[in-house]
Every structure is written in structure tokens, then in C-alpha cells.
C-alpha positions as CSV (number, residue, x, y, z in Angstrom):
1,M,17.9,-29.5,19.6
2,S,18.6,-25.6,17.8
3,N,15.6,-23.1,18.1
4,R,15.4,-23.6,14.2
5,T,14.1,-27.1,14.2
6,T,11.2,-26.9,17.0
7,T,9.9,-23.4,15.3
8,F,9.7,-21.0,12.0
9,C,8.8,-17.8,11.8
10,N,6.3,-16.7,8.4
11,P,6.6,-16.4,5.7
12,I,7.8,-19.6,4.1
13,V,8.2,-18.7,0.8
14,A,8.9,-15.5,-0.4
15,N,7.1,-13.8,-3.5
16,A,4.7,-16.6,-4.0
17,A,0.3,-15.6,-4.0
18,D,-2.3,-17.3,-4.3
19,P,-0.6,-20.3,-2.6
20,W,-2.1,-23.9,-2.7
21,V,-0.6,-26.9,-1.2
22,L,-2.1,-30.5,-1.1
23,K,-0.9,-33.4,1.2
24,H,-1.0,-36.4,-1.0
25,T,-1.0,-40.3,0.6
26,D,2.4,-40.7,-0.5
27,G,3.6,-38.5,2.3
28,Y,4.3,-35.5,0.1
29,Y,3.2,-32.2,0.3
30,Y,3.1,-30.3,-3.2
31,F,2.8,-26.7,-3.5
32,M,2.4,-24.2,-6.4
33,S,1.8,-20.6,-6.6
34,T,1.3,-17.9,-9.5
35,Q,4.3,-17.1,-10.8
36,P,5.2,-15.1,-14.1
37,G,4.7,-17.2,-17.2
38,R,4.8,-20.3,-16.3
39,L,3.6,-23.5,-13.8
40,E,5.6,-24.2,-11.3
41,L,5.2,-27.5,-8.7
42,T,7.2,-28.1,-5.5
43,R,7.4,-31.3,-3.7
44,S,8.4,-30.8,0.6
45,S,8.5,-33.3,2.8
46,S,7.6,-30.8,5.2
47,L,5.1,-28.1,5.4
48,T,8.2,-25.3,7.2
49,G,10.1,-26.9,4.0
50,L,8.1,-25.5,0.5
51,A,10.8,-22.7,0.0
52,E,13.4,-25.7,-0.2
53,G,11.4,-28.7,-1.7
54,R,12.2,-30.3,-5.0
55,R,10.7,-27.7,-7.7
56,K,10.1,-27.7,-11.1
57,T,8.6,-25.8,-14.2
58,I,5.7,-28.5,-15.3
59,W,4.2,-26.5,-18.1
60,S,4.9,-23.2,-20.1
61,P,1.7,-22.1,-22.3
62,E,2.6,-21.7,-26.6
63,P,3.5,-18.2,-27.1
64,G,0.8,-15.5,-28.5
65,G,-1.8,-18.1,-27.5
66,P,-5.8,-17.6,-26.2
67,Y,-4.7,-18.9,-23.0
68,S,-0.7,-17.9,-22.7
69,Y,-0.9,-14.7,-20.5
70,N,-1.5,-14.5,-16.9
71,L,-1.2,-17.8,-15.3
72,W,-3.1,-17.0,-12.0
73,A,-4.0,-19.5,-9.0
74,P,-3.0,-22.6,-10.1
75,E,-4.2,-26.0,-8.2
76,I,-3.0,-29.3,-8.2
77,H,-5.8,-32.0,-7.4
78,N,-5.8,-36.1,-7.4
79,L,-8.9,-37.0,-8.9
80,N,-9.4,-41.2,-10.1
81,D,-6.0,-41.6,-9.4
82,K,-4.7,-39.6,-11.9
83,W,-3.5,-35.5,-11.0
84,Y,-4.8,-32.9,-12.6
85,I,-3.9,-29.1,-12.6
86,Y,-6.3,-25.6,-12.7
87,Y,-5.2,-22.6,-13.3
88,T,-6.3,-19.4,-14.4
89,A,-5.0,-18.0,-18.2
90,N,-5.7,-15.0,-20.5
91,D,-4.7,-13.8,-24.3
92,G,-3.2,-10.6,-22.3
93,G,-6.2,-8.3,-22.5
94,G,-8.9,-7.8,-19.8
95,D,-11.1,-10.3,-17.6
96,E,-13.6,-11.1,-20.8
97,S,-11.1,-13.0,-21.7
98,R,-10.2,-15.2,-19.1
99,G,-10.3,-19.1,-19.1
100,L,-9.9,-21.9,-16.3
101,C,-7.8,-24.8,-17.9
102,V,-6.9,-28.5,-17.3
103,L,-4.0,-30.1,-17.6
104,E,-3.6,-34.0,-16.6
105,N,-1.0,-36.4,-16.2
106,E,-1.0,-40.1,-15.6
107,Y,1.7,-40.6,-13.8
108,S,2.0,-41.5,-9.7
109,D,4.7,-39.1,-9.7
110,P,3.2,-35.6,-11.2
111,L,7.0,-34.3,-11.3
112,E,7.4,-37.2,-13.8
113,G,5.2,-37.9,-16.4
114,E,3.1,-35.8,-19.3
115,W,1.0,-33.1,-18.5
116,V,-1.7,-33.3,-20.9
117,W,-3.8,-30.1,-21.8
118,K,-7.3,-31.1,-21.6
119,G,-8.8,-27.7,-22.6
120,A,-10.6,-24.8,-21.0
121,M,-13.7,-25.3,-18.8
122,K,-16.9,-24.2,-20.7
123,T,-17.6,-21.8,-18.7
124,P,-20.8,-19.1,-19.3
125,V,-18.8,-16.2,-18.1
126,P,-15.4,-15.9,-18.2
127,G,-13.7,-16.4,-14.7
128,L,-10.6,-17.7,-12.6
129,D,-9.7,-19.4,-9.4
130,G,-11.4,-22.6,-10.0
131,T,-11.5,-25.5,-7.7
132,V,-12.8,-29.3,-6.8
133,M,-15.0,-30.4,-4.4
134,T,-15.9,-34.1,-3.5
135,V,-19.6,-34.5,-2.4
136,R,-20.7,-38.2,-2.0
137,D,-18.5,-39.2,-5.0
138,R,-19.6,-36.5,-7.1
139,L,-17.3,-33.7,-8.8
140,Y,-17.8,-29.9,-8.5
141,F,-16.1,-27.0,-9.9
142,L,-16.4,-23.9,-8.0
143,Y,-14.7,-20.4,-9.4
144,A,-14.8,-16.9,-9.5
145,G,-16.9,-15.3,-12.6
146,Y,-16.8,-12.3,-14.5
147,G,-19.7,-9.9,-16.3
148,H,-23.2,-11.4,-14.8
149,F,-23.8,-8.5,-13.1
150,P,-22.3,-4.5,-13.0
151,E,-22.6,-4.1,-9.9
152,Y,-19.2,-5.8,-8.3
153,G,-16.3,-7.7,-10.4
154,S,-16.8,-11.1,-9.3
155,A,-18.7,-13.7,-7.9
156,I,-18.4,-17.4,-7.1
157,Y,-20.8,-20.2,-9.0
158,I,-20.6,-23.7,-8.7
159,A,-21.4,-26.7,-11.5
160,Q,-21.4,-30.2,-11.9
161,M,-18.7,-31.9,-13.6
162,A,-19.1,-34.8,-15.8
163,N,-15.2,-35.8,-15.8
164,P,-12.1,-33.6,-14.2
165,W,-12.5,-31.2,-17.4
166,T,-15.7,-31.1,-18.1
167,L,-18.8,-29.1,-16.9
168,T,-22.3,-30.6,-16.9
169,G,-25.6,-29.3,-16.5
170,E,-26.5,-25.3,-14.8
171,H,-23.9,-23.1,-13.0
172,R,-25.6,-21.2,-9.8
173,L,-24.3,-18.7,-8.7
174,L,-23.4,-19.4,-4.4
175,T,-22.4,-15.7,-3.1
176,A,-22.0,-12.2,-4.5
177,P,-20.2,-9.5,-2.6
178,T,-22.8,-7.8,-1.1
179,L,-21.1,-7.0,2.1
180,T,-18.8,-3.8,2.9
181,W,-16.0,-5.6,3.8
182,E,-16.1,-7.6,0.5
183,K,-15.7,-4.2,-1.5
184,Q,-12.7,-2.6,-0.7
185,G,-10.2,-1.3,-2.5
186,G,-12.2,-0.1,-5.4
187,M,-14.2,-3.2,-6.7
188,A,-16.5,-5.3,-4.9
189,I,-14.7,-9.0,-5.1
190,N,-15.3,-13.2,-4.0
191,E,-13.0,-15.0,-5.6
192,G,-10.3,-17.8,-4.3
193,P,-12.9,-20.6,-3.3
194,V,-12.0,-23.3,-1.6
195,T,-13.5,-26.2,0.8
196,L,-12.7,-27.5,4.3
197,H,-15.1,-30.9,5.2
198,R,-15.4,-31.6,8.9
199,N,-17.7,-32.0,12.1
200,G,-20.5,-33.2,8.9
201,R,-20.7,-29.5,7.5
202,I,-18.8,-28.0,4.3
203,F,-17.4,-24.7,4.8
204,L,-16.1,-22.4,1.5
205,V,-14.1,-20.2,2.4
206,Y,-13.2,-17.3,-0.4
207,S,-11.4,-14.1,-0.8
208,A,-13.0,-10.7,-0.8
209,S,-12.3,-7.3,-1.4
210,T,-9.5,-6.6,-4.2
211,T,-6.1,-8.4,-3.7
212,W,-4.1,-5.4,-3.5
213,S,-6.1,-4.1,-0.9
214,E,-5.0,-4.1,3.1
215,D,-8.8,-5.3,3.6
216,Y,-8.4,-8.6,1.4
217,A,-9.5,-11.2,3.5
218,L,-11.4,-14.3,4.4
219,G,-15.3,-14.9,4.1
220,M,-17.4,-18.5,4.9
221,L,-20.5,-20.2,3.4
222,T,-21.5,-23.5,5.7
223,M,-23.6,-26.6,4.6
224,D,-24.3,-29.5,6.2
225,E,-23.2,-32.2,4.4
226,D,-26.0,-34.1,3.3
227,A,-27.3,-30.9,1.7
228,D,-27.6,-30.2,-2.2
229,P,-24.2,-28.3,-3.1
230,M,-26.1,-27.1,-5.9
231,D,-29.1,-25.3,-4.1
232,P,-27.3,-21.8,-3.2
233,A,-30.2,-22.3,-0.3
234,S,-27.8,-24.9,1.1
235,W,-25.8,-22.7,2.4
236,Q,-25.4,-19.8,5.0
237,K,-23.1,-17.0,4.5
238,S,-21.1,-15.7,7.4
239,M,-21.7,-11.7,8.1
240,E,-18.1,-10.8,9.2
241,P,-14.6,-12.2,7.6
242,V,-13.3,-14.9,9.3
243,F,-10.1,-14.2,9.0
244,R,-8.6,-10.5,8.1
245,K,-5.4,-8.1,8.4
246,S,-3.7,-7.9,12.1
247,I,-2.5,-4.6,12.2
248,E,-1.0,-4.9,15.5
249,N,0.8,-8.0,14.3
250,G,2.1,-6.1,10.8
251,V,0.1,-8.4,8.8
252,Y,-1.9,-7.4,5.8
253,A,-3.9,-8.6,2.9
254,T,-4.5,-12.0,4.0
255,G,-6.6,-14.4,1.5
256,H,-6.2,-16.4,-1.4
257,N,-5.6,-19.7,0.9
258,S,-5.8,-23.2,0.9
259,F,-6.0,-26.2,3.8
260,T,-3.7,-29.1,4.6
261,R,-3.3,-31.1,7.3
262,S,0.2,-31.4,9.6
263,P,2.7,-34.8,8.8
264,D,0.8,-36.9,11.4
265,D,-2.4,-35.4,10.5
266,Q,-3.4,-34.7,14.0
267,E,-3.1,-30.7,13.3
268,D,-5.3,-28.1,10.8
269,W,-3.3,-25.6,8.9
270,I,-4.0,-22.6,6.4
271,V,-2.3,-21.4,4.3
272,F,-1.8,-18.3,2.9
273,H,-0.1,-15.3,1.3
274,A,0.1,-11.7,2.7
275,L,1.7,-8.2,2.0
276,P,3.9,-6.8,5.1
277,S,2.3,-3.4,5.7
278,A,-0.7,-1.5,4.0
279,D,0.7,0.3,1.4
280,A,3.6,-3.0,-0.1
281,D,2.8,-3.7,-3.5
282,A,1.0,-6.7,-4.4
283,S,4.2,-8.3,-5.9
284,I,5.0,-8.5,-3.0
285,R,3.1,-11.2,-1.9
286,S,4.0,-14.3,0.2
287,T,3.1,-17.8,1.4
288,R,2.5,-17.8,5.6
289,I,1.0,-20.9,7.4
290,Q,-0.3,-21.2,10.5
291,K,-2.4,-24.3,13.0
292,F,-5.9,-23.7,13.2
293,G,-8.3,-25.1,15.7
294,W,-12.1,-25.6,16.0
295,N,-15.1,-23.6,17.9
296,L,-17.3,-25.5,19.9
297,D,-19.9,-25.1,17.4
298,G,-17.8,-27.0,15.0
299,T,-16.9,-24.3,12.8
300,P,-13.1,-23.5,12.0
301,D,-11.3,-20.7,13.9
302,F,-8.9,-19.0,12.1
303,G,-7.5,-16.9,14.8
304,V,-5.4,-13.9,13.7
305,P,-2.2,-13.9,11.6
306,W,1.0,-14.0,13.2
307,S,4.0,-11.4,13.2
308,D,6.3,-12.4,11.2
309,A,8.5,-12.4,14.2
310,H,6.3,-14.9,15.7
311,H,8.0,-18.8,16.4
312,Q,5.2,-20.7,15.6
313,P,6.2,-24.1,16.6
314,V,6.8,-26.7,13.5
315,P,3.7,-28.7,12.6
316,S,3.3,-31.9,14.5
317,G,5.3,-34.9,12.9
318,E,8.1,-32.9,11.2
């Protein structure tokens, strides 16, 4: 067996920022990332083969519309046996025109069927990086909102959902960038929320500082799975990053992640984007993956980002 079939090196997808990977019950991985002017969906039978998977542009916005520009951070979710994609877009102007948009597809194969525009979420503040969390069969929407406080760029909010495209009730602030490591690169930022449910707890992992800064890093909130996610007091914030750059390994600006499992479901993997040098342009952010473990106290241990020359074993079951 050749070395190439048992190990791999990062990055696995070039020029792919804000990576989202969903491992579906059909055994395939569905991958999305920020691509200019369109939403692109990739289906792959393996995690390391995302770059070679079947790729299709599934949405191109109408020219000149209010949500036709700056399509960012798409995520695909399967809810109530239908497919939904959440993404950020605006009218080409500034942050104040950003909206969190939703598409729906009733077809079993998300690369087929019709993607239907369900509208933009009615959030009290402009936002980006929307994601969905299910707790006790109830849907919650998490996103990074702008404009509430003058002292920082964005903070993470939560709201309940009446259905996959409609918010209901109040929205609550869960974390704001109040710590020094969340304020690097010229702006104070909390964005890119994603959740991990394990060991009786829910871990809300988010990205902090500016995405173009070498110090873009991951922070974490922790909640007992029986607590109320709408109550900010349910969440405990880690005071230090849980994943950050490695100068020694030549990996910088590690952030905007998602989580998935190996093909045999035996391993946990983090998917994230990073830059190859401290002064690299943000346009060359690439998608990387690595296996992670668990601390004795039941919290995730993401380790340090491996260098591009490090040969990692492929996910178990590939």
C-alpha cells in the first residue's frame, strides 16, 4: 500500500475559507465554503477527498438584489428530512446591510431537486455566520450580530426557531469579545459559532479576532445539556483560546471551523481554515482537517495545528 493511501497532509482544499462539513446518514460528506458570487456544494465519500468530490453550483443570486453580494460562510443542514442552507449575503454595501439567508430543498439528494428561497432571517441586528442547534427537539439559531455595542465588531446571539427559516421570541447575547485575544487585527470579533454535543454537555466553539489577523483563534462556551440555552448564565466561557496559531508549525489564523466524524464514526475531526504565514493574504485561506481527542474532564482537546509537511493518518474507515 502506498504512503498516499494511509496518510495525508493539509491543506485538503485550497482557497476554501469558512469550511462546513456535514456527514449525512447516506454515508457521504457534504462540504461548503465561501466562494465568490455563488453557493457551491460538494459531495465526497471521504474526508480527505473533499477537493475531488462531486461539485455543483446550487445557487447563484439574482444580479443587483439585496442579498446578491458577499455570499459568505454557507452551511448545509438536514432538518425534518429536508435540506437547508444558511448563508450570509448583502447588497454590496457595508455590514449594516448583511442578512442571514435560508434555502430549502425537499429532495433526498441535495445535489438534485430544487433549492427554494425561504427568505432572510428577521434578526434584530445585522448578522453573519448563522448556524442551527437542536436541543431536546427544539431548534435554536446562533449567529454573529453587529451593531449592538460601539466597542466591538460582532458578538454571538441565540434565538429560538419556530421552523427552520423563522425566528421566534427574544434573542440573547451569549458572548462578546471582551478578552484581549478576541480583539486582535484591529477589531473585537466573536463570530462563526458551531456546536459540539458530547459527554452531557454542549460546547459552543466560535472564532475570535479578525479573520485576516494571524491571531484569529477559536474560543469556547460550555453548557450542561439539561440547562436552558437561552439563558446566558447557562454558558461558561473559556478564558483562553482552545485552538490557535502555531508559529513553530507555520500555521496561522486558525478559525471558522466545523466538526465531523470519521467514516466509521470512531474519530472526531475538526475542519478549519488557516493561512500559511503571518502576513499571508486572507484570500488564500485554505481548508484543513485534523483528528482531536478529549480531556479527562470531558472537554475537547483540539491540540495544535499540524504543519503542512506533517503526514497525518487518514480518518479511520477511509
